[in-house]
Structures are given as C-alpha cells and as structure tokens.
C-alpha positions in Angstrom: 9.0 -4.4 1.9 8.7 -5.4 -1.6 11.8 -6.2 -3.3 12.5 -4.7 -6.9 9.7 -6.0 -9.7 11.1 -6.3 -13.1 10.2 -6.5 -16.4 12.1 -9.8 -18.1 12.9 -10.1 -21.3 10.4 -8.3 -23.7 11.0 -8.3 -26.8 9.4 -7.7 -29.6 7.6 -9.7 -32.6 9.0 -9.2 -36.2 4.9 -9.9 -37.9 6.9 -10.0 -41.3 10.4 -10.9 -42.9 11.8 -8.0 -43.1 10.4 -5.9 -41.0 10.8 -2.9 -38.3 9.9 -4.2 -35.0 8.2 -2.3 -32.2 10.8 0.0 -30.3 9.4 0.6 -27.0 9.0 4.8 -26.4 9.5 4.3 -22.5 11.5 2.0 -20.6 9.2 -1.0 -19.9 10.9 -1.8 -16.4 8.9 2.1 -15.2 5.4 0.8 -16.4 4.7 -0.9 -13.2 6.4 0.0 -10.5 6.5 -1.1 -6.7 3.7 1.3 -6.2 1.6 -0.4 -8.1 1.7 -3.5 -5.8 -2.6 -4.8 -5.2 -2.7 -4.2 -2.1 -5.1 -7.6 -1.4 -1.7 -9.6 -2.3 0.8 -7.8 -0.6 -1.5 -8.6 2.4 -1.7 -12.4 1.7 1.8 -13.0 0.6 0.8 -13.3 -3.1 3.8 -12.8 -5.8 4.8 -14.5 -9.1 5.8 -14.1 -12.5 3.3 -12.8 -15.2 3.8 -13.6 -19.1 1.3 -11.7 -21.6 0.9 -10.5 -24.5 -0.1 -7.0 -25.4 -1.8 -6.3 -29.1 -0.2 -2.6 -30.3 -1.9 -1.1 -33.0 -0.2 1.1 -36.0 0.2 4.2 -33.9 2.2 2.5 -31.5 -0.9 2.3 -28.5 -1.7 -0.9 -26.5 -5.4 -2.3 -28.3 -5.4 -5.8 -25.9 -3.4 -7.8 -23.3 -4.0 -11.1 -23.2 -2.7 -13.2 -20.2 -0.5 -16.5 -21.9 0.9 -17.5 -18.5 -0.3 -16.8 -15.1 1.4 -16.0 -11.4 -1.2 -18.4 -9.9 -3.0 -15.3 -8.7 -5.5 -13.4 -10.6 -5.6 -9.9 -9.1 -2.0 -9.7 -10.3 -2.5 -11.2 -13.6 -5.5 -8.2 -14.2 -2.7 -5.7 -12.7 -0.2 -6.1 -14.7 -2.6 -6.3 -18.3 -4.5 -3.2 -17.0 -1.3 -1.3 -16.3 0.3 -2.0 -19.8 -2.9 -1.1 -21.9 -2.5 2.5 -19.6 1.6 3.0 -19.6 3.6 1.3 -22.5 3.9 3.7 -25.3 5.9 2.9 -29.0 7.5 3.2 -31.9 4.8 1.1 -33.8 6.4 -2.0 -36.3 6.5 -1.2 -39.8 6.1 -3.9 -43.0 9.1 -4.0 -45.7 7.3 -1.0 -47.4 8.0 1.3 -44.8 3.9 1.5 -44.0 2.7 1.5 -39.8 1.1 -1.7 -38.5 -0.3 -3.8 -35.7 2.0 -6.1 -33.8 2.7 -8.3 -30.6 4.5 -7.8 -28.1 5.7 -10.5 -25.3 6.7 -10.0 -22.4 6.7 -11.3 -18.5 6.9 -9.8 -15.1 7.6 -10.6 -11.8 6.2 -9.5 -9.2 8.2 -10.8 -5.9 7.6 -9.4 -2.3 10.5 -9.7 0.5 9.9 -12.8 2.4 9.9 -13.5 5.9 7.8 -10.0 6.5 3.4 -9.2 6.7 1.8 -5.6 6.0 1.8 -5.1 10.0 4.3 -6.3 12.6 2.5 -7.1 15.8 3.4 -4.0 17.6 2.9 -0.3 18.8 3.4 3.1 17.2 2.8 6.4 17.0 3.7 10.0 15.1 3.3 13.2 17.2 3.0 16.7 15.8 4.2 19.7 18.3 2.1 22.9 16.8 2.5 26.5 18.0 -0.9 29.0 18.6 -0.6 30.6 14.9 0.2 26.3 14.1 3.8 26.6 13.1 5.0 23.1 13.3 7.3 23.0 15.8 8.6 19.5 16.3 7.8 16.0 14.5 9.0 12.6 16.2 8.0 9.3 15.4 7.9 6.2 18.1 8.8 3.5 15.2 11.9 4.2 14.2 11.9 2.1 10.6 9.1 4.6 9.4 11.1 7.9 10.0 13.9 5.4 8.2 11.3 4.9 5.4 11.2 8.6 5.1 7.4 8.5 5.9 5.1 10.2 8.2 8.1 13.7 9.1 9.9 13.2 6.4 7.6 15.6 3.5 7.6 17.8 7.2 8.9 20.9 7.5 9.8 22.4 10.7 8.7 25.9 11.3 6.7 25.8 8.3 3.0 26.9 8.9 0.5 23.7 8.4 -2.7 24.9 8.2 -4.3 21.9 7.6 -4.3 21.9 11.3 -6.1 24.5 12.1 -8.8 22.3 13.0 -7.2 20.8 15.9 -6.8 22.7 18.6 -6.2 25.9 16.9 -5.1 28.7 19.0 -3.6 27.2 21.2 0.2 25.5 21.3 -0.3 22.0 21.7 0.3 18.5 20.4 -1.5 15.8 17.9 -0.6 12.3 18.0 -1.8 9.2 16.2 -1.2 6.1 17.9 -1.6 2.8 15.5 -1.2 -0.2 18.1 -1.7 -4.2 16.4 -2.4 -6.3 19.3 -2.8 -10.3 19.6 -4.8 -11.3 22.0 -5.7 -8.1 25.0 -6.1 -3.9 23.6 -3.4 -2.0 25.8 -4.0 1.3 27.5 -3.5 4.2 24.7 -2.5 7.5 24.9 -5.8 8.2 23.6 -7.8 7.3 26.9 -5.7 9.4 29.4 -6.9 12.2 31.0 -6.7 15.1 29.5 -6.4 14.0 25.9 -9.2 15.9 23.5 -10.0 13.1 21.2 -10.2 13.4 18.1 -11.0 9.9 16.3 -10.5 6.1 16.6 -10.7 3.1 14.1 -10.9 -0.1 15.6 -11.0 -3.5 13.9 -11.6 -7.2 15.8 -10.0 -9.5 14.1 -9.8 -13.8 15.0 -7.9 -16.5 13.4 -8.9 -20.2 12.9 -6.3 -23.0 13.8 -4.0 -21.8 10.6 -4.0 -18.7 11.2 -6.1 -18.0 8.6 -8.2 -14.6 9.1 -11.8 -15.7 9.5 -13.2 -12.8 11.3 -12.8 -8.9 11.5 -15.9 -6.5 12.7 -14.3 -2.7 11.8 -15.7 0.3 14.5 -15.2 4.2 14.6 -15.6 7.0 17.3 -15.4 10.2 15.9 -16.2 12.9 19.2 -14.0 15.6 17.8 -15.3 15.9 13.7 -18.0 16.9 12.9 -18.7 15.2 10.1 -17.2 11.9 10.2 -16.3 9.5 7.4 -19.1 7.0 6.6 -16.7 4.2 5.7 -14.2 2.4 8.0 -14.4 -1.2 6.2 -10.8 -0.2 5.0 -9.8 -1.2 8.4 -9.7 -5.1 7.9 -7.6 -5.0 5.2 -5.0 -4.0 7.4 -5.2 -7.1 9.3 -3.4 -9.9 6.7 -5.2 -12.6 5.7 -3.0 -15.3 7.9 -0.9 -15.7 10.1 0.9 -18.9 8.9 4.4 -19.4 9.8 4.1 -16.4 12.8 3.8 -18.9 15.1 1.9 -16.3 17.2 -1.1 -18.1 19.4 -0.1 -20.5 22.7 2.6 -22.6 22.3 4.0 -21.4 19.5 0.9 -23.0 17.4 -0.3 -20.5 14.2 -4.1 -20.1 15.3 -6.3 -19.7 16.9 -5.7 -15.7 17.5 -7.6 -12.7 18.6 -6.6 -9.3 18.5 -6.8 -5.7 17.3 -5.8 -3.1 14.7 -6.5 0.3 16.2 -5.1 4.3 14.8 -6.7 6.3 17.3 -5.9 10.6 17.4 -6.3 13.1 19.7 -4.7 16.3 20.9 -3.2 17.7 24.6 -2.5 21.4 25.4 1.5 22.2 25.9 2.3 25.5 28.5 
C-alpha cells in the first residue's frame, strides 16, 4: 500500500570554521520505515514532505526536534520528530580543538502513499485454519490472494506444526476455524458465521454513513462474543477501519461520491469436520 519513504538530503551543519561535523552512526534511511506511517494518515490519504532540525548534544543524542517546514498534516510532522528523537544516533560534532559540542542536524523526510488505493476496498475475504483434534495445523487458506502474496496471515504459519493458541477454539476436535472480513456498501450479505452448524466465536461490526461528498459523518461499532468467556471491552477501533472519505471512488448511485451507507464486519466461527 505504501511506497518507499526516504530521508532526503539530510545534512549536518558545522557550527564553527574548522569543526568536525556530525556523523550518523546508522543509516538515516532506517530511522523511519513504512511500518511507521500513522494509521490515521493512511485512512485519510495524507502524505507530504517534512523539513526538520534535530538538536544533537555533545554525546551524539537528540536533545530536541523542530519542524522547519510542515507537510501540511500535523500527525505526519509529529511522527517524524518523535521517531527521530528515539532512533537517530550520531558521532558528535567537534570544534577545532577536538572537543565534542552540540550541533544541529537538518533534513527532509517524505511520506508518500501509492495513489488510487484505500485502506480497504469494498469486498469480502476470508481466512481458514484446518486443525486436527490435537491442534496440529493441517491447512491454511486465504480467500483473498492479494493477502497471500503480501505474506500476511498464512505466511508465518507452518503446516504440520502445533498451534496451542487455538486449543480454546474447538480443542479436541478436527475442525475448521474461519475468519471472514466483509466491507460492503449498501445491504449486508449473508455470512458463513450465521450458517447452520457453525459455532460462533465473535463478530465485530462497524456501520457507517457518508455525506454527499463521500466524507464519513457517522460510524457506530458493536461486538458480539458468544464464544468468548471474557470479551475485550473496546470495539471502537472497528471504526478506524473505515476510510474517512470515499471521494473519487464513485461508489454511490449514479457514479457519485455519496451519500453512502455500509459496514465493515470481522467474524470468526468454527465447524467440526469428519
């Protein structure tokens, strides 16, 4: 989803004639990675370039960070400074006599997203785990091949390996555990979760509405946990899976951006197999 993000032309400033400048101890390109893109910015399609200045003390550690030119989005600006203070490390600058001194480090960082993509595309997907009675993973299958090529979900799982974490879900029986993801515009479609013979574990739902411009104006989250003895108390994060805007996707009637109503549903159930 995200393109490569890179530090651009970060250069240390010498504080005095004849001084030895700051030297990064690790590659600046590793100080911030794709995994650090703020989720709120992803959902809203925010990107941009942040110019910053780090104040590096005489031990080579950041003593502070300031934004010298904003990306236009506060969450991106704050994320850059927060991570640089945590991760940037230097060999300190030195004056002409060789004494370690404080010095500034200036740079630019670009957050960039692949255009034409959203946090979720309307549609459905599923993930199935087939387990033996003694919790050995027999098979793992994804209903969405895009997830499989991304190395998610099934990638870390080893066929033939024990999975003690699933023992609480139908343990002692040959079974198939299924998690379904639905992101629908309009009416909700039938789910395997509700089919006869399925043992329900949990279902999280977010119902949302947009205005005529495709901007989300309402979202309500709910959860049912018939198969969990102690359900997690919060479900509000389900609404974070709904994009803040659908502008430009033309998903409403007549190819318009809105108004829209829809749902995001994540449901898990299992069924005993022969």
